[in-house]
N, CA, C and O atoms as a GROMACS GRO file, in nm:
protein
  444
    1MET      N    1   0.039  -0.125  -0.002
    1MET     CA    2   0.007  -0.045  -0.005
    1MET      C    3   0.087   0.110  -0.005
    1MET      O    4   0.174   0.118   0.081
    2ASP      N    5   0.068   0.228  -0.086
    2ASP     CA    6   0.123   0.341  -0.100
    2ASP      C    7   0.081   0.435  -0.004
    2ASP      O    8  -0.038   0.444   0.028
    3HIS      N    9   0.158   0.495   0.036
    3HIS     CA   10   0.125   0.627   0.141
    3HIS      C   11   0.150   0.775   0.097
    3HIS      O   12   0.226   0.791   0.002
    4SER      N   13   0.091   0.889   0.160
    4SER     CA   14   0.152   0.974   0.108
    4SER      C   15   0.198   1.093   0.211
    4SER      O   16   0.125   1.142   0.297
    5TYR      N   17   0.302   1.122   0.191
    5TYR     CA   18   0.312   1.230   0.283
    5TYR      C   19   0.335   1.368   0.238
    5TYR      O   20   0.303   1.404   0.125
    6PHE      N   21   0.391   1.448   0.327
    6PHE     CA   22   0.388   1.582   0.256
    6PHE      C   23   0.457   1.668   0.347
    6PHE      O   24   0.441   1.653   0.468
    7VAL      N   25   0.552   1.779   0.288
    7VAL     CA   26   0.672   1.885   0.347
    7VAL      C   27   0.590   2.006   0.310
    7VAL      O   28   0.548   2.048   0.202
    8TYR      N   29   0.582   2.048   0.429
    8TYR     CA   30   0.458   2.167   0.402
    8TYR      C   31   0.550   2.303   0.430
    8TYR      O   32   0.666   2.294   0.472
    9LEU      N   33   0.486   2.432   0.400
    9LEU     CA   34   0.513   2.598   0.462
    9LEU      C   35   0.412   2.625   0.472
    9LEU      O   36   0.323   2.613   0.388
   10LEU      N   37   0.399   2.687   0.632
   10LEU     CA   38   0.278   2.784   0.667
   10LEU      C   39   0.334   2.934   0.687
   10LEU      O   40   0.452   2.971   0.689
   11ALA      N   41   0.238   2.998   0.700
   11ALA     CA   42   0.347   3.138   0.727
   11ALA      C   43   0.197   3.174   0.814
   11ALA      O   44   0.094   3.106   0.824
   12SER      N   45   0.236   3.323   0.877
   12SER     CA   46   0.164   3.350   0.976
   12SER      C   47   0.073   3.477   0.901
   12SER      O   48  -0.030   3.524   0.950
   13ARG      N   49   0.158   3.538   0.725
   13ARG     CA   50   0.059   3.588   0.630
   13ARG      C   51   0.144   3.644   0.541
   13ARG      O   52   0.253   3.605   0.584
   14ARG      N   53   0.163   3.698   0.464
   14ARG     CA   54   0.240   3.741   0.306
   14ARG      C   55   0.350   3.773   0.408
   14ARG      O   56   0.323   3.823   0.517
   15HIS      N   57   0.464   3.744   0.373
   15HIS     CA   58   0.599   3.747   0.400
   15HIS      C   59   0.644   3.740   0.582
   15HIS      O   60   0.746   3.779   0.640
   16GLY      N   61   0.549   3.690   0.623
   16GLY     CA   62   0.547   3.644   0.768
   16GLY      C   63   0.650   3.550   0.819
   16GLY      O   64   0.756   3.516   0.767
   17THR      N   65   0.592   3.513   0.941
   17THR     CA   66   0.649   3.425   0.964
   17THR      C   67   0.683   3.255   0.927
   17THR      O   68   0.577   3.200   0.898
   18LEU      N   69   0.760   3.192   0.922
   18LEU     CA   70   0.738   3.069   0.831
   18LEU      C   71   0.783   2.961   0.940
   18LEU      O   72   0.863   2.970   1.034
   19TYR      N   73   0.694   2.842   0.888
   19TYR     CA   74   0.743   2.697   0.953
   19TYR      C   75   0.719   2.594   0.851
   19TYR      O   76   0.639   2.604   0.758
   20CYS      N   77   0.806   2.480   0.881
   20CYS     CA   78   0.812   2.415   0.788
   20CYS      C   79   0.784   2.246   0.824
   20CYS      O   80   0.859   2.201   0.911
   21GLY      N   81   0.693   2.157   0.771
   21GLY     CA   82   0.654   2.050   0.853
   21GLY      C   83   0.673   1.941   0.760
   21GLY      O   84   0.710   1.972   0.647
   22VAL      N   85   0.652   1.801   0.790
   22VAL     CA   86   0.614   1.706   0.717
   22VAL      C   87   0.497   1.616   0.820
   22VAL      O   88   0.497   1.603   0.942
   23THR      N   89   0.425   1.577   0.742
   23THR     CA   90   0.299   1.507   0.803
   23THR      C   91   0.258   1.381   0.696
   23THR      O   92   0.277   1.401   0.576
   24ASN      N   93   0.212   1.275   0.734
   24ASN     CA   94   0.146   1.190   0.654
   24ASN      C   95  -0.034   1.217   0.602
   24ASN      O   96  -0.101   1.167   0.512
   25SER      N   97  -0.069   1.329   0.721
   25SER     CA   98  -0.220   1.378   0.697
   25SER      C   99  -0.205   1.538   0.642
   25SER      O  100  -0.169   1.620   0.727
   26LEU      N  101  -0.226   1.582   0.525
   26LEU     CA  102  -0.174   1.733   0.513
   26LEU      C  103  -0.306   1.830   0.607
   26LEU      O  104  -0.276   1.926   0.678
   27LEU      N  105  -0.471   1.775   0.587
   27LEU     CA  106  -0.568   1.846   0.585
   27LEU      C  107  -0.549   1.809   0.743
   27LEU      O  108  -0.508   1.896   0.820
   28ARG      N  109  -0.570   1.712   0.778
   28ARG     CA  110  -0.546   1.713   0.938
   28ARG      C  111  -0.458   1.783   1.021
   28ARG      O  112  -0.502   1.852   1.113
   29ARG      N  113  -0.348   1.773   1.000
   29ARG     CA  114  -0.225   1.876   1.023
   29ARG      C  115  -0.228   2.001   1.043
   29ARG      O  116  -0.207   2.061   1.148
   30VAL      N  117  -0.268   2.061   0.884
   30VAL     CA  118  -0.308   2.214   0.902
   30VAL      C  119  -0.425   2.266   1.034
   30VAL      O  120  -0.410   2.340   1.131
   31PHE      N  121  -0.543   2.189   0.981
   31PHE     CA  122  -0.652   2.180   1.090
   31PHE      C  123  -0.608   2.186   1.212
   31PHE      O  124  -0.670   2.252   1.295
   32GLU      N  125  -0.480   2.108   1.249
   32GLU     CA  126  -0.436   2.142   1.430
   32GLU      C  127  -0.398   2.247   1.422
   32GLU      O  128  -0.450   2.329   1.498
   33HIS      N  129  -0.306   2.285   1.342
   33HIS     CA  130  -0.239   2.451   1.342
   33HIS      C  131  -0.319   2.570   1.365
   33HIS      O  132  -0.300   2.662   1.444
   34LYS      N  133  -0.432   2.548   1.263
   34LYS     CA  134  -0.535   2.616   1.238
   34LYS      C  135  -0.641   2.638   1.414
   34LYS      O  136  -0.713   2.731   1.451
   35THR      N  137  -0.609   2.524   1.473
   35THR     CA  138  -0.710   2.570   1.562
   35THR      C  139  -0.586   2.505   1.751
   35THR      O  140  -0.600   2.474   1.869
   36ARG      N  141  -0.492   2.522   1.656
   36ARG     CA  142  -0.409   2.557   1.770
   36ARG      C  143  -0.401   2.437   1.907
   36ARG      O  144  -0.406   2.461   2.028
   37GLN      N  145  -0.389   2.307   1.837
   37GLN     CA  146  -0.411   2.210   1.951
   37GLN      C  147  -0.275   2.189   1.975
   37GLN      O  148  -0.260   2.171   2.096
   38VAL      N  149  -0.163   2.181   1.909
   38VAL     CA  150  -0.053   2.185   1.930
   38VAL      C  151   0.050   2.290   2.018
   38VAL      O  152   0.096   2.383   1.952
   39PRO      N  153   0.085   2.282   2.146
   39PRO     CA  154   0.134   2.403   2.153
   39PRO      C  155   0.303   2.391   2.122
   39PRO      O  156   0.374   2.291   2.121
   40GLY      N  157   0.337   2.531   2.099
   40GLY     CA  158   0.450   2.542   2.023
   40GLY      C  159   0.488   2.684   1.948
   40GLY      O  160   0.423   2.788   1.950
   41PHE      N  161   0.575   2.664   1.902
   41PHE     CA  162   0.597   2.779   1.799
   41PHE      C  163   0.485   2.809   1.707
   41PHE      O  164   0.439   2.923   1.713
   42THR      N  165   0.426   2.712   1.610
   42THR     CA  166   0.299   2.782   1.541
   42THR      C  167   0.183   2.834   1.596
   42THR      O  168   0.088   2.868   1.526
   43VAL      N  169   0.185   2.843   1.742
   43VAL     CA  170   0.072   2.882   1.843
   43VAL      C  171   0.148   2.999   1.902
   43VAL      O  172   0.074   3.092   1.934
   44LYS      N  173   0.240   3.013   1.918
   44LYS     CA  174   0.329   3.141   1.972
   44LYS      C  175   0.341   3.278   1.868
   44LYS      O  176   0.345   3.399   1.886
   45TYR      N  177   0.347   3.173   1.728
   45TYR     CA  178   0.354   3.292   1.627
   45TYR      C  179   0.262   3.311   1.539
   45TYR      O  180   0.276   3.378   1.437
   46ARG      N  181   0.123   3.230   1.588
   46ARG     CA  182   0.008   3.232   1.474
   46ARG      C  183   0.045   3.181   1.346
   46ARG      O  184  -0.007   3.245   1.255
   47VAL      N  185   0.111   3.095   1.312
   47VAL     CA  186   0.116   3.072   1.184
   47VAL      C  187   0.059   2.879   1.155
   47VAL      O  188   0.086   2.765   1.193
   48ASP      N  189  -0.042   2.961   1.054
   48ASP     CA  190  -0.137   2.864   1.035
   48ASP      C  191  -0.175   2.839   0.890
   48ASP      O  192  -0.232   2.732   0.866
   49ARG      N  193  -0.149   2.925   0.787
   49ARG     CA  194  -0.142   2.965   0.663
   49ARG      C  195  -0.066   2.863   0.596
   49ARG      O  196   0.055   2.858   0.618
   50LEU      N  197  -0.131   2.760   0.500
   50LEU     CA  198  -0.083   2.721   0.416
   50LEU      C  199  -0.060   2.750   0.264
   50LEU      O  200  -0.134   2.751   0.165
   51VAL      N  201   0.076   2.773   0.288
   51VAL     CA  202   0.118   2.869   0.129
   51VAL      C  203   0.203   2.737   0.060
   51VAL      O  204   0.236   2.760  -0.056
   52TRP      N  205   0.230   2.645   0.095
   52TRP     CA  206   0.331   2.582  -0.033
   52TRP      C  207   0.328   2.417   0.027
   52TRP      O  208   0.333   2.402   0.149
   53TYR      N  209   0.321   2.312  -0.051
   53TYR     CA  210   0.361   2.200  -0.014
   53TYR      C  211   0.372   2.070  -0.087
   53TYR      O  212   0.276   2.048  -0.161
   54GLU      N  213   0.466   1.978  -0.083
   54GLU     CA  214   0.519   1.893  -0.214
   54GLU      C  215   0.495   1.771  -0.160
   54GLU      O  216   0.572   1.740  -0.069
   55PRO      N  217   0.408   1.690  -0.189
   55PRO     CA  218   0.378   1.530  -0.206
   55PRO      C  219   0.504   1.431  -0.213
   55PRO      O  220   0.588   1.450  -0.302
   56HIS      N  221   0.518   1.336  -0.131
   56HIS     CA  222   0.629   1.227  -0.150
   56HIS      C  223   0.546   1.118  -0.117
   56HIS      O  224   0.445   1.120  -0.047
   57GLU      N  225   0.604   1.012  -0.181
   57GLU     CA  226   0.580   0.855  -0.163
   57GLU      C  227   0.619   0.822  -0.044
   57GLU      O  228   0.541   0.791   0.047
   58ASP      N  229   0.764   0.828  -0.033
   58ASP     CA  230   0.820   0.781   0.050
   58ASP      C  231   0.863   0.856   0.207
   58ASP      O  232   0.916   0.967   0.196
   59ILE      N  233   0.849   0.820   0.303
   59ILE     CA  234   0.855   0.901   0.418
   59ILE      C  235   1.010   0.941   0.453
   59ILE      O  236   1.038   1.061   0.458
   60ASN      N  237   1.064   0.887   0.466
   60ASN     CA  238   1.234   0.940   0.422
   60ASN      C  239   1.288   1.026   0.345
   60ASN      O  240   1.385   1.092   0.383
   61GLU      N  241   1.228   1.038   0.209
   61GLU     CA  242   1.276   1.139   0.116
   61GLU      C  243   1.177   1.268   0.174
   61GLU      O  244   1.224   1.382   0.163
   62ALA      N  245   1.044   1.251   0.233
   62ALA     CA  246   0.976   1.379   0.317
   62ALA      C  247   1.063   1.420   0.383
   62ALA      O  248   1.100   1.526   0.332
   63ILE      N  249   1.145   1.386   0.509
   63ILE     CA  250   1.159   1.424   0.611
   63ILE      C  251   1.331   1.475   0.562
   63ILE      O  252   1.392   1.568   0.615
   64SER      N  253   1.394   1.367   0.424
   64SER     CA  254   1.481   1.454   0.446
   64SER      C  255   1.490   1.581   0.349
   64SER      O  256   1.592   1.648   0.334
   65ARG      N  257   1.387   1.601   0.297
   65ARG     CA  258   1.337   1.741   0.211
   65ARG      C  259   1.272   1.852   0.330
   65ARG      O  260   1.266   1.974   0.310
   66GLU      N  261   1.234   1.797   0.431
   66GLU     CA  262   1.179   1.916   0.526
   66GLU      C  263   1.292   1.970   0.601
   66GLU      O  264   1.302   2.090   0.629
   67LYS      N  265   1.388   1.868   0.636
   67LYS     CA  266   1.530   1.928   0.665
   67LYS      C  267   1.611   2.014   0.591
   67LYS      O  268   1.671   2.109   0.641
   68ARG      N  269   1.617   1.976   0.446
   68ARG     CA  270   1.699   2.026   0.385
   68ARG      C  271   1.622   2.205   0.391
   68ARG      O  272   1.687   2.310   0.396
   69ILE      N  273   1.490   2.194   0.389
   69ILE     CA  274   1.425   2.353   0.340
   69ILE      C  275   1.436   2.413   0.498
   69ILE      O  276   1.433   2.536   0.504
   70LYS      N  277   1.447   2.350   0.614
   70LYS     CA  278   1.484   2.398   0.716
   70LYS      C  279   1.601   2.464   0.738
   70LYS      O  280   1.599   2.571   0.798
   71ARG      N  281   1.704   2.416   0.698
   71ARG     CA  282   1.799   2.477   0.677
   71ARG      C  283   1.832   2.600   0.581
   71ARG      O  284   1.940   2.659   0.592
   72TRP      N  285   1.746   2.633   0.496
   72TRP     CA  286   1.797   2.730   0.365
   72TRP      C  287   1.753   2.829   0.421
   72TRP      O  288   1.670   2.825   0.512
   73ARG      N  289   1.821   2.971   0.355
   73ARG     CA  290   1.795   3.068   0.383
   73ARG      C  291   1.636   3.117   0.330
   73ARG      O  292   1.568   3.082   0.233
   74ARG      N  293   1.608   3.222   0.453
   74ARG     CA  294   1.466   3.282   0.441
   74ARG      C  295   1.416   3.298   0.287
   74ARG      O  296   1.307   3.263   0.240
   75GLN      N  297   1.518   3.358   0.226
   75GLN     CA  298   1.457   3.426   0.040
   75GLN      C  299   1.445   3.265  -0.008
   75GLN      O  300   1.350   3.216  -0.068
   76TRP      N  301   1.546   3.208   0.029
   76TRP     CA  302   1.484   3.070  -0.089
   76TRP      C  303   1.363   2.991  -0.060
   76TRP      O  304   1.299   2.921  -0.138
   77LYS      N  305   1.337   3.020   0.089
   77LYS     CA  306   1.191   2.950   0.097
   77LYS      C  307   1.091   3.038   0.072
   77LYS      O  308   0.979   2.987   0.064
   78VAL      N  309   1.099   3.182   0.056
   78VAL     CA  310   1.028   3.273   0.002
   78VAL      C  311   0.986   3.264  -0.145
   78VAL      O  312   0.878   3.296  -0.193
   79GLU      N  313   1.110   3.208  -0.216
   79GLU     CA  314   1.095   3.205  -0.358
   79GLU      C  315   1.052   3.089  -0.402
   79GLU      O  316   1.030   3.070  -0.521
   80LEU      N  317   1.031   2.977  -0.290
   80LEU     CA  318   0.983   2.795  -0.314
   80LEU      C  319   0.819   2.874  -0.306
   80LEU      O  320   0.736   2.831  -0.386
   81ILE      N  321   0.787   2.957  -0.237
   81ILE     CA  322   0.645   2.986  -0.191
   81ILE      C  323   0.603   3.081  -0.336
   81ILE      O  324   0.498   3.048  -0.391
   82GLU      N  325   0.657   3.157  -0.376
   82GLU     CA  326   0.576   3.274  -0.463
   82GLU      C  327   0.584   3.190  -0.640
   82GLU      O  328   0.510   3.209  -0.737
   83ALA      N  329   0.701   3.101  -0.626
   83ALA     CA  330   0.710   3.000  -0.753
   83ALA      C  331   0.597   2.945  -0.814
   83ALA      O  332   0.584   2.917  -0.933
   84ALA      N  333   0.486   2.928  -0.688
   84ALA     CA  334   0.404   2.804  -0.700
   84ALA      C  335   0.257   2.890  -0.613
   84ALA      O  336   0.148   2.832  -0.624
   85ASN      N  337   0.262   3.021  -0.532
   85ASN     CA  338   0.161   3.081  -0.507
   85ASN      C  339   0.217   3.190  -0.501
   85ASN      O  340   0.295   3.189  -0.405
   86PRO      N  341   0.219   3.310  -0.566
   86PRO     CA  342   0.249   3.427  -0.585
   86PRO      C  343   0.187   3.515  -0.497
   86PRO      O  344   0.247   3.617  -0.466
   87ASP      N  345   0.072   3.491  -0.451
   87ASP     CA  346  -0.039   3.622  -0.354
   87ASP      C  347  -0.009   3.533  -0.206
   87ASP      O  348  -0.062   3.598  -0.116
   88TRP      N  349   0.047   3.424  -0.157
   88TRP     CA  350   0.054   3.356  -0.042
   88TRP      C  351  -0.083   3.335  -0.012
   88TRP      O  352  -0.104   3.391   0.096
   89SER      N  353  -0.181   3.285  -0.053
   89SER     CA  354  -0.296   3.241  -0.016
   89SER      C  355  -0.296   3.119   0.009
   89SER      O  356  -0.234   3.022  -0.034
   90ASP      N  357  -0.413   3.143   0.122
   90ASP     CA  358  -0.392   2.999   0.241
   90ASP      C  359  -0.493   2.896   0.114
   90ASP      O  360  -0.591   2.922   0.044
   91LEU      N  361  -0.391   2.753   0.139
   91LEU     CA  362  -0.394   2.656  -0.004
   91LEU      C  363  -0.516   2.545   0.072
   91LEU      O  364  -0.587   2.467   0.009
   92TYR      N  365  -0.514   2.565   0.240
   92TYR     CA  366  -0.596   2.486   0.322
   92TYR      C  367  -0.783   2.469   0.224
   92TYR      O  368  -0.849   2.371   0.190
   93PRO      N  369  -0.798   2.573   0.217
   93PRO     CA  370  -0.962   2.578   0.173
   93PRO      C  371  -0.946   2.498   0.051
   93PRO      O  372  -0.988   2.385   0.076
   94ALA      N  373  -0.908   2.506  -0.061
   94ALA     CA  374  -0.919   2.472  -0.173
   94ALA      C  375  -0.880   2.324  -0.177
   94ALA      O  376  -0.913   2.252  -0.271
   95LEU      N  377  -0.799   2.276  -0.061
   95LEU     CA  378  -0.774   2.109  -0.073
   95LEU      C  379  -0.876   2.044  -0.022
   95LEU      O  380  -0.885   1.921  -0.027
   96GLY      N  381  -0.986   2.141   0.047
   96GLY     CA  382  -1.128   2.073   0.073
   96GLY      C  383  -1.131   2.091   0.262
   96GLY      O  384  -1.214   2.044   0.340
   97GLY      N  385  -1.024   2.165   0.288
   97GLY     CA  386  -0.988   2.186   0.466
   97GLY      C  387  -1.143   2.256   0.506
   97GLY      O  388  -1.205   2.346   0.450
   98THR      N  389  -1.177   2.174   0.629
   98THR     CA  390  -1.290   2.243   0.709
   98THR      C  391  -1.231   2.344   0.788
   98THR      O  392  -1.132   2.336   0.862
   99ASP      N  393  -1.327   2.472   0.756
   99ASP     CA  394  -1.298   2.565   0.807
   99ASP      C  395  -1.379   2.564   0.970
   99ASP      O  396  -1.498   2.559   1.000
  100PRO      N  397  -1.239   2.572   1.062
  100PRO     CA  398  -1.278   2.557   1.218
  100PRO      C  399  -1.390   2.647   1.275
  100PRO      O  400  -1.460   2.632   1.375
  101ALA      N  401  -1.388   2.736   1.190
  101ALA     CA  402  -1.488   2.844   1.223
  101ALA      C  403  -1.632   2.791   1.225
  101ALA      O  404  -1.704   2.824   1.320
  102THR      N  405  -1.664   2.735   1.156
  102THR     CA  406  -1.752   2.630   1.136
  102THR      C  407  -1.807   2.532   1.232
  102THR      O  408  -1.923   2.493   1.216
  103LEU      N  409  -1.734   2.486   1.335
  103LEU     CA  410  -1.751   2.398   1.380
  103LEU      C  411  -1.772   2.473   1.529
  103LEU      O  412  -1.728   2.578   1.575
  104ALA      N  413  -1.863   2.364   1.584
  104ALA     CA  414  -1.920   2.402   1.715
  104ALA      C  415  -1.756   2.372   1.798
  104ALA      O  416  -1.662   2.308   1.752
  105PRO      N  417  -1.763   2.429   1.902
  105PRO     CA  418  -1.650   2.396   2.005
  105PRO      C  419  -1.605   2.250   2.042
  105PRO      O  420  -1.491   2.203   2.054
  106GLU      N  421  -1.761   2.181   2.062
  106GLU     CA  422  -1.692   2.047   2.138
  106GLU      C  423  -1.678   1.990   2.022
  106GLU      O  424  -1.656   1.870   2.038
  107ASN      N  425  -1.680   2.025   1.888
  107ASN     CA  426  -1.645   1.947   1.825
  107ASN      C  427  -1.534   1.922   1.787
  107ASN      O  428  -1.491   1.818   1.736
  108LEU      N  429  -1.464   2.054   1.822
  108LEU     CA  430  -1.326   2.046   1.796
  108LEU      C  431  -1.256   1.969   1.918
  108LEU      O  432  -1.138   1.938   1.905
  109ARG      N  433  -1.315   1.941   2.021
  109ARG     CA  434  -1.268   1.881   2.097
  109ARG      C  435  -1.199   1.689   2.070
  109ARG      O  436  -1.125   1.611   2.130
  110ASN      N  437  -1.277   1.690   1.950
  110ASN     CA  438  -1.281   1.550   1.900
  110ASN      C  439  -1.132   1.540   1.791
  110ASN      O  440  -1.074   1.433   1.772
  111TRP      N  441  -1.096   1.650   1.738
  111TRP     CA  442  -1.026   1.638   1.623
  111TRP      C  443  -0.851   1.642   1.694
  111TRP      O  444  -0.754   1.633   1.619
   0.00000   0.00000   0.00000
């Protein structure tokens, strides 16, 4: 069975704070960032806009790519984002992501 993995970049806003991560469920993980379910960097700096992602079939390849991107200069990350998403639009809704604002608070606990 093939698994999909994703390397992704989140931003707080256009040209704002950036975060790079890897996951096997892009929609779930971005939802977790948007609902501030995991304390840490993205919660502290309000980084929850999905501005770039890249699918991988192999987890080791995805992790390696994430580590490389994390070491990149900021300008290289900006160029990567702007090559695919020049307006820094949030890609999450277009992927079918659930808008956290539409869920009742009691439903958020189940995510």
